[in-house]
N, C-alpha and C positions, 0 to 999 in steps of 0.2 A: 504494499499500500503505499503511495507516494505521499509526503507531507503536504498538508494543505498551505497554499500560499495566502497569507493575509496582507492585504494592501491596506497601508494606513491612509486615511481619508485627511486630505488637507482641509483646513476650515475654509468653506467656499466664501466667496464674496457676494454681497447682496446685489441686487440689480443696480441699486443707486450708487454703490461703491464703484461698480464696472463703468457707469455712466461717467462718474467723476474721473476715473482713470482715463477714459477716452477723451474727456474734454482737456485734461492735463496735457496728453499727448498732442492734440490739436492746437492748444495753446503754444506749445514749444515750436511746433512747426510755423505757426503765424509770427512768433518772434524772431524766427530764423529768416523768414521771408522779409519781414521789416528791416532787420539788419542788413540783409543783403539787397535792399531797395528793389525787391520784385513785387509785382502786383499780388495782392491777397485773393487768389482764385482757387476754386476747388482742386483744379489740376495740379497747381503749385503746391497746395497743402499736401496733397495725396503724395506727390514726389518727394517732399522733404521729411515726411514722416518716417519714424523709425520704429518698426520695419516700414518700407515703403509700401503703399497700397494703391490701388487704381482709383481715379476720380469716381467713377460709379460706386465703388465700395465705400468711398467717403460719403456720398449722398445716401446710399442706402443705410449706412450706420447712424447718420443724423436723422433720417426719417424712422428708422426702427426704435431709436432711443428719444424721440421727439417729446413725449410727455415727461420722461425723466429729465432730459435736459433742460426743459423749461422749469421744472421743479429745483433743479440745482441752481439755475441762475437766479431764482427768486430766493432761494435759501441761503445762497453764498454771494451776495452782490458784490464783495470785494474781490472774487476770483474770476480768472479768464478775461481780463479787461481787454487784451488785445484781440481775442477772438470775438467778444462782444462788439467791440467798435470798429472791426475791420472786415469782417465777414457776413455777408448779408443774409444767408439761411439762418445763422445764429442770431443775428439782429432781429429777424421777424419773429423768432421763438421768444426773443427777450420782450418784444413788445406784447406778446400775448400774455404775459405774466402779469 
């Protein structure tokens, strides 16, 4: 009889925590674009994200997390200032809150 393998479960992140991580990642990308004097567009954000994603994946993730992004923007008004002020899809969500 083979010994049973027991996998240790890592504490999973809540959906809101995952959304905050996503926003942090996009905020870093926007900061880099501003520093490099590049336009803050979805395709550019996607390109400088770490790891790099496609522009449609960026749009899909924002649409998928739309309600939670709006909640984060309302709950943490001091966070993600570059993203709030420079990227139109996030600005639209910000005005919905």
